[in-house]
C-alpha positions, 0 to 999 in steps of 0.5 A: 507528475503528469509525465510520471502518470502518462499511460498509467491508470489511477486506481484509488485504494477504496476502489481496489477490491472492486477493480481486482474483482472486475478487471485484469490488473496484470495487464494494466499499468496502474498506480495507487496512492495511500496514507499510512493510517496505522502502523503495527509494531515490527513483528518477527516471522517464524524464520526470525526475520522482522517485518512491518504491517501498515494500514493504508487508506485514500481518505475517501472511505475510512472503512476501506483500508489495505494492509501492506506487509513490508519484508526484507530490504523494504522493511529495513529501509522504510520501517521508520516511516511515520504514520500520516505519510503518503 
């Protein structure tokens, strides 16, 4: 993990909104971690393609969640991932 995180900045999901407002994250190599706390049943978009929505949290502030929309190949590969997965 130390090798993978070298020269990267960890931003907690609960800090993400504040960091987006105060820092230019496009110029920083950053990572985050989250737990899937809720999954919505896969939906169909207007174009007929299926997608998933996950609610992610860092377990520090359960009131601060990030919604992640999975489309295309990412949806096909990961839609069965279980709630509680990091």
